[in-house]
Steps between C-alpha positions, in 0.01 A plus 500: 500500500528354850695667776877455472695551823812712487841341544711583810712728279188682379383541861841638601491742207149610603604557860803699380289718271203604715505792744133556597285214620125533566404245765133408455354380831785638716383461863579765758538214752867412556423134555357449153719361217427791265633747765810293565585461128431871419718609791784281371456639147536852647826395667615360165458855353162473321231766527190329637152632414225350720173420318234448758166674556423655837860566612686826460852360516705186557867481566523880479363512148171652391248224416267505200169324473557374144787472254326761285528754781882497505614831335846378384641206307522157667745243370366184668171405665547253785172324587405376845134430421295184445506353149142612415619860514791452260322559166386851605847575641661386175273728300582788734877430470469497119304831509759680709788378282676282755789297358444194714261329738604266786249263650627387843515142620157339494361756258437315173280606210638351174252683270572843655876427480475409133295820440769708669772332290304556182483870593878512531547476877755273660304269732627312802241275664486297820840622622617728781680808387691513828627138467597558138683819584703318770571209264577689181645835576866554580580590857 
């Protein structure tokens, strides 16, 4: 079955239901979009888990080299990586029992998105979680 994007109401429900967000590709550099978005998500009350090899922490949170290294449950995996990395990230998200995967703007991989949906994950693709939060969540 091909990828089916969630409706705005489904995205709102997802954003209301998650607490812990693993950010794959979270840069320690404040000028990078991943850093800006993750910092905003922290301000919105989410727990951010940086997933990036070769750094110890980002935004005051311990960083992990891989999703599989995170020793606690993750609700959503937010992806700031190039599309060719998405299939492996989807498999890792499935393996850790994540409920959802979010592929940021410009990150598109229809086959991997369909695989994640088939495994029961909610999938948001080619959208910015920050922009959707601002647009869909009550003030």
